[in-house]
C-alpha positions in Angstrom: 0.0 0.0 0.0 1.5 3.3 -1.0 1.0 6.8 0.3 2.3 9.3 -2.2 2.3 12.9 -3.1 2.3 14.2 -6.7 4.0 17.3 -5.7 7.7 17.1 -4.8 7.4 19.0 -1.6 5.2 16.6 0.1 6.9 13.3 0.8 4.3 12.3 3.4 4.3 10.5 6.7 0.6 10.6 6.6 -1.2 8.1 8.7 -1.8 6.3 11.8 -4.7 4.4 10.4 -6.6 1.2 10.7 -5.5 -1.6 8.3 -6.2 -5.3 7.7 -4.0 -7.7 5.8 -6.3 -9.1 3.1 -5.5 -8.4 -0.5 -3.0 -5.6 0.0 -0.4 -7.0 -2.2 2.5 -5.7 -0.1 5.2 -7.1 1.9 5.1 -6.4 5.6 7.7 -4.4 7.5 8.1 -4.3 11.2 5.4 -2.8 13.4 5.7 0.9 13.9 2.6 1.1 16.1 0.9 -1.8 17.9 -2.5 -3.4 17.4 -5.1 -1.0 18.7 -6.0 -2.4 22.1 -9.7 -2.3 22.3 -10.2 0.6 19.9 -10.9 -0.8 16.5 -9.4 -4.2 16.3 -7.5 -5.4 13.3 -3.8 -5.8 13.0 -1.7 -2.8 12.7 1.3 -3.0 10.3 3.7 -0.7 8.7 3.2 -1.5 5.1 5.9 -1.2 2.5 5.6 -1.4 -1.2 8.0 -0.7 -4.1 7.4 1.6 -6.9 10.3 2.0 -9.3 13.4 3.1 -7.4 11.4 4.4 -4.5 10.4 2.6 -1.3 7.1 4.0 0.0 6.3 3.4 3.6 2.7 3.6 4.6 2.6 4.2 8.4 0.0 2.6 10.5 -3.5 3.6 11.6 -4.9 5.7 14.3 -5.1 4.4 17.8 -8.7 5.1 18.3 -11.5 4.2 20.6 -13.7 1.1 20.4 -16.0 0.9 17.5 -14.9 4.3 16.1 -12.8 4.6 13.0 -12.0 8.2 12.7 -9.4 9.7 10.4 -5.9 10.0 11.3 -3.4 11.4 8.8 0.2 12.2 9.5 3.1 13.1 7.2 6.7 12.0 7.2 9.3 13.7 5.0 11.2 10.7 3.6 14.3 11.1 1.5 14.3 9.7 -1.9 17.2 7.6 -3.2 20.4 9.1 -4.4 19.7 8.9 -8.1 16.4 10.7 -7.5 18.1 13.4 -5.4 21.0 13.8 -7.9 18.7 14.2 -10.8 16.8 17.0 -9.1 20.1 18.5 -8.1 21.0 18.8 -11.7 17.6 20.2 -12.5 18.1 22.8 -9.7 21.4 23.8 -11.3 19.7 24.3 -14.6 17.0 26.4 -12.9 19.8 28.5 -11.3 21.6 29.0 -14.6 18.4 30.0 -16.4 17.5 32.4 -13.6 21.0 34.0 -13.5 21.0 34.4 -17.3 17.6 36.0 -17.4 16.2 39.3 -16.1 15.7 39.8 -12.3 12.7 38.0 -11.1 9.5 39.9 -10.2 7.6 39.7 -7.0 5.9 36.5 -8.2 7.6 33.3 -9.3 7.2 32.2 -12.9 7.3 28.8 -14.6 9.7 27.9 -17.3 6.8 27.9 -19.8 6.4 31.6 -19.2 3.2 31.4 -17.2 3.0 34.6 -15.1 1.0 33.0 -12.3 3.2 30.3 -10.8 3.2 31.0 -7.1 4.5 27.7 -5.7 8.2 27.9 -4.7 9.1 24.2 -5.0 12.8 23.3 -4.4 14.4 20.0 -3.4 15.7 20.6 0.1 15.9 19.0 3.5 12.8 19.2 5.7 14.2 22.0 7.8 15.6 24.0 4.9 13.0 26.7 5.1 14.4 27.7 8.5 16.6 30.8 8.8 20.1 31.0 10.2 20.3 31.2 14.0 20.9 34.9 13.8 18.0 35.6 11.6 15.8 33.4 13.8 16.6 35.5 16.8 15.8 38.7 14.8 12.6 37.1 13.6 11.4 36.1 17.1 12.0 39.6 18.3 10.0 41.1 15.5 7.1 38.7 15.5 4.2 39.3 17.9 1.2 38.0 15.9 -0.1 34.5 16.3 -3.2 32.7 15.4 -5.3 31.7 18.5 -7.8 29.0 17.6 -10.3 26.8 19.4 -10.3 23.0 19.2 -13.5 21.0 19.1 -14.6 17.4 19.4 -13.0 14.8 21.7 -10.0 12.7 20.9 -11.2 9.6 22.8 -14.8 9.8 21.5 -14.2 11.0 18.0 -10.6 10.1 17.3 -9.6 13.6 16.4 -9.8 17.3 17.3 -11.0 19.8 14.8 -10.5 23.6 14.4 -12.3 26.1 12.2 -10.5 27.5 9.2 -11.8 30.1 6.7 -10.8 30.0 3.1 -11.5 32.6 0.3 -13.1 36.0 -0.2 -15.7 36.0 1.2 -14.6 33.4 3.7 -15.9 29.8 3.4 -15.8 27.9 6.7 -14.4 24.4 7.3 -13.9 22.0 10.2 -10.5 20.6 9.8 -8.7 17.8 11.8 -5.7 19.1 13.6 -2.8 16.9 12.6 0.7 17.6 13.9 2.1 15.1 11.4 0.3 15.9 8.1 2.1 18.2 5.7 -1.0 19.2 3.6 -4.1 21.1 4.3 -7.1 20.1 2.1 -10.8 20.5 1.9 -13.5 19.1 -0.4 -13.9 21.0 -3.7 -17.2 21.8 -5.4 -15.9 19.9 -8.4 -15.4 16.7 -6.4 -17.0 13.7 -8.0 -16.5 11.4 -5.1 -16.7 13.2 -1.8 -18.8 12.3 1.2 -21.3 14.4 3.2 -19.3 16.4 5.6 -19.9 19.1 8.2 -19.8 22.1 5.9 -20.5 22.8 2.3 -17.7 22.2 -0.2 -15.2 24.9 -1.1 -16.3 26.8 -4.2 -13.4 28.4 -6.0 -15.6 30.4 -8.3 -17.2 32.2 -5.4 -13.8 33.4 -4.1 -12.4 36.5 -5.7 -8.9 35.8 -4.3 -8.6 32.1 -5.4 -5.8 31.2 -7.9 -4.9 27.7 -9.1 -1.3 26.6 -8.7 -0.2 26.6 -12.3 1.4 23.5 -13.8 5.2 23.3 -13.9 8.1 20.8 -13.9 8.2 21.1 -10.1 4.9 19.2 -9.6 2.7 16.6 -11.1 0.1 18.1 -13.4 -3.5 17.3 -14.1 -4.7 15.8 -17.4 -5.0 19.2 -19.0 -1.5 20.1 -17.9 -2.8 23.3 -16.3 -2.8 22.8 -12.6 -0.6 21.0 -10.0 -2.2 18.0 -8.2 -1.7 16.2 -5.0 -2.6 12.7 -3.8 -2.6 11.0 -0.4 -3.1 7.2 0.0 -3.3 5.7 3.5 -2.7 2.3 5.0 -6.3 1.4 5.7 -7.1 2.0 2.0 -8.6 5.5 2.1 -7.3 8.2 -0.1 -7.5 11.9 -1.0 -6.6 13.5 -4.3 -7.2 16.8 -6.0 -5.6 20.0 -7.3 -3.6 22.6 -5.5 -4.8 26.1 -5.2 -3.9 29.3 -3.4 -6.2 31.6 -1.5 -6.6 33.8 1.6 -6.8 31.7 4.8 -8.3 33.3 7.9 -8.0 31.9 11.4 -11.0 33.3 13.2 -12.0 36.4 15.2 -9.7 35.5 18.2 -6.6 35.5 16.1 -4.1 38.3 16.0 -2.8 37.0 12.7 -4.4 38.7 9.6 -5.6 36.5 6.7 -2.7 35.1 4.7 -2.4 33.6 1.3 -1.5 29.9 1.4 -1.5 26.8 -0.8 -4.0 24.1 0.0 -5.5 21.0 -1.6 -8.9 21.2 -3.2 -10.2 17.6 -3.2 -11.7 16.0 -6.2 -11.9 12.4 -4.8 -11.8 10.8 -1.4 -12.3 7.2 -0.3 -12.6 5.2 2.9 -12.7 7.0 6.2 -12.0 10.2 4.5 -15.3 9.8 2.6 -17.4 8.9 5.7 -15.9 11.1 8.4 -17.8 14.1 9.8 -14.9 16.6 9.6 -14.3 18.4 6.3 -10.6 17.8 5.9 -7.1 18.2 7.4 -5.0 21.1 8.6 -1.4 19.9 8.3 1.1 21.1 11.0 4.0 18.7 10.1 7.3 19.5 8.5 7.0 20.1 4.8 6.8 23.0 2.4 3.1 22.5 1.9 2.5 22.5 5.7 0.5 25.5 6.8 3.2 26.1 9.5 6.1 26.1 7.0 4.2 28.4 4.6 3.4 31.0 7.4 7.0 30.8 8.7 8.5 31.3 5.3 6.4 34.4 4.9 7.8 35.7 8.1 4.4 36.4 9.7 4.7 33.9 12.6 7.6 32.4 14.5 8.5 28.7 13.9 6.5 27.3 16.8 2.9 26.1 17.5 1.1 25.0 20.6 -1.7 22.6 21.4 -3.8 22.4 24.6 -6.1 19.4 25.0 -9.1 19.1 27.3 -9.3 16.5 30.0 -11.0 13.3 30.8 -14.7 14.3 30.8 -14.6 16.8 28.0 -13.2 17.4 24.6 -12.1 20.6 22.9 -9.1 22.7 23.7 -6.9 25.5 22.2 -4.3 25.9 19.5 -1.8 28.7 18.8 0.0 29.0 15.5 3.2 31.0 16.1 5.3 31.9 19.1 4.1 32.4 22.6 6.0 33.4 25.7 6.5 30.2 27.5 5.6 30.0 31.2 8.7 30.1 33.5 8.0 26.7 34.8 7.3 25.0 31.5 9.2 21.7 31.2 11.2 21.2 28.0 12.7 18.2 26.2 15.1 18.4 23.2 13.5 17.4 19.9 15.9 16.3 17.3 14.5 16.7 13.7 17.5 14.8 12.4 16.7 11.8 14.7 13.2 11.2 13.3 10.8 12.9 10.9 8.3 12.7 13.7 8.1 15.2 16.6 10.2 13.4 19.2 11.4 13.9 22.7 14.3 12.5 24.8 12.6 10.3 27.3 15.1 8.6 29.6 13.1 7.1 32.5 9.7 6.9 34.2 9.0 7.0 37.9 5.9 5.8 39.6 5.0 7.2 43.0 8.6 8.5 43.3 10.4 5.3 42.4 12.2 5.0 39.0 11.4 1.9 36.9 14.4 -0.4 36.6 14.9 0.1 32.9 17.8 0.7 30.6 17.4 4.3 29.4 18.2 3.1 25.9 14.9 1.3 25.7 13.1 4.6 25.0 15.5 5.3 22.1 14.8 2.3 19.9 13.8 2.7 16.3 12.1 6.1 15.9 12.8 7.0 19.6 10.0 8.5 21.7 7.4 10.0 19.4 4.9 12.6 20.5 1.9 12.3 18.2 -1.1 14.6 18.7 -3.4 12.5 16.7 -2.8 9.2 18.4 -5.2 8.5 21.2 -3.3 6.4 23.8 0.3 5.7 24.9 2.4 2.7 23.7 5.6 1.5 25.3 8.2 -1.2 24.3 7.4 -4.5 26.0 9.9 -4.2 28.9 8.8 -0.7 29.7 5.1 -1.5 29.5 5.4 -4.5 31.8 7.4 -2.5 34.4 5.0 0.4 34.2 1.9 -1.9 34.6 3.4 -3.8 37.5 4.3 -0.5 39.3 0.8 0.9 38.9 -1.0 -2.3 40.0 1.2 -2.6 43.1 -0.2 0.7 44.4 -3.9 -0.2 43.9 -4.6 -2.8 46.6 -7.8 -1.0 47.6 -9.3 -1.4 44.1 -10.8 -4.4 42.4 -9.5 -5.4 39.0 -12.4 -6.0 36.5 -12.8 -6.9 32.8 -12.6 -4.0 30.3 -15.7 -2.7 28.5 -15.0 -4.8 25.4 -14.6 -8.5 26.1 -12.6 -8.9 22.9 -9.6 -7.0 24.5 -7.8 -7.6 27.8 -7.9 -4.0 29.1 -6.5 -3.5 32.6 -9.4 -1.9 34.6 -10.2 -1.2 38.2 -13.5 -0.4 40.0 -14.1 1.3 43.3 -12.5 4.7 42.5 -14.4 7.9 42.6 -16.2 9.6 39.7 -14.7 13.0 40.5 -11.6 13.2 38.4 -10.0 15.8 40.7 -9.9 13.2 43.4 -8.1 10.5 41.4 -4.7 11.6 42.6 -5.7 10.4 46.1 -6.2 6.9 44.8 -3.9 6.4 41.8 -0.1 7.1 41.9 1.5 10.0 40.3 3.9 9.4 37.4 6.8 11.4 36.1 8.5 11.2 32.8 12.2 12.1 33.1 13.8 13.8 30.1 17.4 13.7 28.9 18.1 17.1 30.4 16.9 16.0 33.8 13.6 17.8 33.7 10.4 16.0 34.8 6.9 16.1 33.5 4.1 15.2 35.9 1.5 12.8 34.7 -1.7 13.0 36.7 -4.0 9.9 36.7 -6.1 11.3 33.9 -2.9 11.3 31.8 -2.7 7.5 31.8 -6.3 6.4 32.5 -9.5 6.4 30.6 -13.0 5.9 32.0 -14.7 2.5 31.9 -17.7 3.0 29.6 -19.9 0.5 31.4 -19.0 0.7 35.1 -19.4 3.9 37.1 -16.3 4.9 39.1 -14.1 2.4 37.1 -11.0 3.3 35.1 -8.7 1.5 32.7 -5.0 1.8 31.9 -4.5 3.9 28.8 -1.0 2.7 28.3 -0.3 -0.4 26.2 2.5 -2.5 24.9 3.8 -1.5 21.4 3.8 -5.0 20.0 7.3 -6.0 18.9 8.1 -2.4 17.9 10.9 -0.6 19.8 9.3 2.9 19.3 7.7 4.7 22.3 4.6 6.4 21.1 2.9 9.0 23.3 -0.6 10.0 22.2 -3.1 12.6 23.3 -3.9 11.0 26.6 -0.5 11.9 27.9 -1.0 15.6 27.3 -4.5 16.1 28.7 -4.8 19.4 30.4 -1.3 20.2 29.2 -0.1 23.0 27.0 2.4 21.5 24.5 4.6 23.9 22.6 6.3 22.5 19.5 9.3 24.9 19.4 10.6 23.9 16.0 12.9 26.9 15.8 14.9 25.9 18.9 14.2 22.1 18.4 12.5 21.5 21.7 9.1 20.6 22.9 7.6 22.2 26.1 5.0 20.9 28.5 2.9 22.9 31.0 0.1 21.6 33.2 -2.8 24.0 33.0 -6.5 24.4 32.4 -7.2 24.9 28.7 -10.3 27.0 29.4 -8.1 29.6 31.2 -5.2 29.4 28.8 -5.1 33.0 27.6 -5.5 34.4 31.1 -2.8 32.2 32.5 -0.4 33.0 29.8 -1.2 36.7 30.0 -1.3 36.8 26.2 -1.6 40.2 24.7 -4.0 41.4 22.0 -6.8 43.7 21.3 -9.0 41.9 23.7 -8.7 38.7 25.6 -11.1 36.2 24.2 -13.6 34.3 26.4 -12.4 31.1 27.8 -11.9 28.6 25.0 -12.9 25.1 26.0 -13.2 23.7 29.4 -10.9 21.1 30.6 -12.1 18.2 32.7 -11.3 19.2 36.1 -9.1 21.3 38.4 -5.4 20.3 37.9 -4.5 20.0 41.5 -0.8 19.9 40.6 -1.0 22.8 38.3 1.4 25.6 39.2 -0.9 28.3 38.2 -3.8 29.4 40.4 -7.3 30.0 39.0 -7.8 33.6 38.1 -11.5 33.5 39.0 -11.5 35.2 42.4 -14.3 37.5 43.5 -14.3 40.0 46.3 -15.6 38.8 49.6 -18.8 40.9 49.5 -19.4 41.0 45.8 -23.1 40.6 44.9 -24.1 38.8 41.7 -27.5 39.1 40.2 -27.2 36.5 37.4 -24.8 33.8 36.1 -25.0 32.8 32.4 -22.9 30.2 30.6 -22.7 28.5 27.2 -21.9 24.8 26.9 -21.4 22.8 23.7 -22.8 19.3 23.8 -21.4 16.6 21.5 -24.8 15.5 20.3 -27.1 16.9 17.6 -30.0 19.3 18.1 -32.5 16.6 17.2 -31.0 14.3 19.8 -31.0 16.9 22.5 -34.4 18.5 22.0 -36.6 15.7 23.6 -34.3 15.7 26.7 -33.9 19.4 27.4 -36.1 19.3 30.6 -34.1 16.4 31.8 -30.9 18.2 31.1 -32.1 21.3 33.1 -32.8 19.1 36.1 -29.4 17.5 35.8 -27.6 20.9 35.5 -29.5 22.2 38.6 -28.5 19.1 40.6 -24.8 19.2 39.5 -24.6 23.0 40.4 -26.4 22.6 43.7 -29.3 24.9 43.0 -33.0 24.5 42.7 -34.6 23.5 39.4 -36.6 26.8 39.2 -33.3 28.7 39.3 -32.0 27.1 36.1 -33.4 28.6 32.9 -32.6 27.4 29.4 -32.2 30.6 27.3 -31.2 29.3 23.8 -30.4 26.2 21.9 -28.3 26.5 18.7 -27.4 23.7 16.3 -23.8 23.7 15.2 -23.5 20.7 12.9 -22.9 17.6 15.0 -22.8 19.6 18.2 -25.4 21.7 20.0 -24.7 25.0 21.9 -26.9 25.6 24.9 -27.1 28.9 26.8 -28.2 28.7 30.5 -29.1 31.3 33.0 -28.8 30.8 36.8 -30.9 33.2 38.9 -31.0 33.6 42.7 -33.7 31.8 44.6 -36.9 33.5 45.4 -35.8 34.7 48.9 -33.0 36.8 47.6 -32.3 39.2 44.7 -28.6 38.3 44.4 -26.0 35.5 44.9 -23.4 36.0 47.6 -19.8 35.9 46.4 -19.3 32.5 48.1 -22.4 30.9 46.5 -21.5 32.3 43.1 -17.9 31.1 43.4 -19.1 27.6 44.2 -21.3 27.6 41.1 -18.6 29.0 38.9 -16.0 26.6 40.2 -18.2 23.7 39.5 -18.5 24.9 35.9 -14.9 25.8 35.3 -13.4 22.8 37.1 -15.9 20.6 35.3 -17.5 19.0 38.3 -20.7 18.8 36.2 -21.0 15.1 35.1 -23.7 14.3 32.6 -25.0 10.8 31.5 -23.5 9.3 28.4 -26.6 9.9 26.3 -25.7 13.6 26.4 -22.2 12.9 25.0 -19.2 14.9 26.1 -19.5 18.7 26.6 -17.3 21.7 26.7 -17.8 25.0 28.5 -17.6 27.7 25.9 -17.9 30.8 28.1 -19.5 32.0 31.3 -20.5 35.5 32.6 -21.6 37.1 35.8 -24.0 40.0 36.0 -24.1 42.2 39.2 -27.6 43.1 40.5 -29.0 46.3 39.1 -28.1 49.3 41.2 -31.3 51.2 41.7 -31.8 54.8 43.1 -33.9 55.6 46.1 -36.8 56.2 43.8 -36.1 52.9 42.0 -36.0 51.0 45.2 -39.3 52.5 46.5 -41.1 52.8 43.2 -43.6 50.1 43.9 -44.5 51.5 47.3 -44.9 55.0 45.8 -47.0 53.8 43.0 -49.2 51.8 45.3 -49.6 54.8 47.7 -50.5 57.2 44.8 -52.9 54.7 43.5 -54.6 54.4 46.9 -54.8 58.2 47.2 -56.3 58.5 43.8 -58.8 55.7 44.5 -59.8 57.2 47.8 -60.2 60.6 46.3 -62.3 59.2 43.4 -64.5 57.3 45.9 -65.0 60.4 48.0 -65.9 62.4 45.0 -68.3 59.8 43.8 -70.0 59.6 47.2 -70.3 63.4 47.3 -71.7 63.4 43.8 -74.5 60.9 44.5 -75.3 62.7 47.8 -75.5 66.0 46.0 -77.8 64.5 43.4 -80.1 63.1 46.0 -80.5 66.5 47.5 -81.3 68.2 44.1 -84.1 65.7 43.0 -85.6 64.9 46.4 -89.4 65.3 47.0 -90.8 67.6 49.7 -94.1 67.7 51.7 -95.8 71.0 52.5 -96.8 71.5 56.1 -100.0 69.6 56.9 -100.2 68.4 53.2 -101.8 64.9 52.9 -99.9 64.2 49.6 -96.3 65.1 48.9 -95.8 67.6 46.1 -93.1 67.4 43.4 -90.8 70.2 42.5 -91.5 71.8 39.1 -94.9 70.3 38.7 -96.5 71.1 35.3 -98.9 74.0 35.3 
């Protein structure tokens, strides 16, 4: 099975994907990643095929959750053989000679055929050749302040991926793209696609964008049948594929981004198969190393620094945050060297692991086998070489005498699970041991229990080990579970990766990031990180009065699924927040594709016109620390934002308006009643009969003559 690109910049590493062995017509290589323990089944193999003089390696499938087969694409810059490289070196010399003999180039690159619109600078070079010299890097980092702040959606364990929103074209067309730290290409379905699935958003329509330009055909890329436009192709180990043409357009990063829209090259899909066809997400945003990577393009333009950061939510909730560009690292961020020459993957120098303060008795070289220790944002769980896994498992189990070992949620897999723990994630550190990863420079990264456990889907208060044996492979693979509630900075410029325990919903405030305005909290993490070095910024004065609390939550179910259960949800919210049901009001429900956004309002009880600061802080803490636990039928959720509204400050007249109105009304009513009584009394006097003295019959006034 091959995985190729038809543009020379893209030699891909694209895919941790599911694969079976029937009918592939390939010869097997050694395992890069292990069989997915309880996630999708099937045997995971690194597949190798031969095509001419090139050996094409199709990396393995995504480590995903049971029954779910989401997309996972990664990219690996692989060197071609010497003859291939030498031929392109000669071609480069020819280009250089022609360029030197001709007139000075204009602001836009041109093809040899004289086309004035070639805007794709394709040169054969090492993966890091787009980087500047150390001196220029320092100058660049001093000058660059802009970055792209973006939200992450979905849930890695439930969906198999995280997505972010990207806007392409003029006017912007919106897309939900899978965040992939390995993929080198960003692509979306094109309106001309003849074989594309039904995804979250409408397909990209180049004709509706006034700024779209096709990437003109040249000798530097594979062309379409009409020899007019460059093409790309991606084929993955589990038999899915994506192919289409390359175009350039304005790409926008959302309203919370300081980075202005930038022109960038992306893929416009004309065909997709397999999981690419059936997935909900629209496409891929590639953050790996390669000239078509969105990171490399933005860095080469000089608009951002050569760094990006990801912050994943915790155990109970998906979502998170992403920053393209440099950020000021927290002073207590833990770094590990990352050697791009060691592996095309983003790697770290892991030397040892300690469990509850005791180092595992392992040879440090065990974490340096094959591809070393790979940090893969799209892989779900963690996978260790056999010796390391057995030592880790035994160390964990030796600390859990109070818990009962039970079967996993799927009888087809021998997951290591325990019952008898608490459902509150923030209390797991009192039951499960703390783990530290020790890097080559001596620094340590704390792993809380949520960084190596996942919830048992069938038994309440039960958890399973999210670390598995990596088959016979010597690679150590660290997936998303390891970096829950952790800001991970991929500092490509300085070749290091940083880790900082935090709450992703408070990321901007904790980092004190500048900008026109601080955005609302991104996506809530699972719980309070008790070991986090940064305190929560949400502190109210002791005597602060709050008249109203509102918050928005995004549920990972559709509008149609939620609507019949909205009353049940309101009761659950009231119970989890510790308030009466009549204090919880559902304000609005908005459908957002496969998720639903719900706005709630919490009001004081009937005996008071405001919340005390302590009561309000209790409610807010339960929201921000994610102590709100919902049944599985509501899916996972994320806290989008919350607000507090002080009680209205009324004047003396405002405070006594009701009494004044009632008093005036009573006065008016009494006056009117008195006037009415006087009127009838007066009338009775005017029209009354009289009797003359000694008259036998009363006489009427004004008798007719």
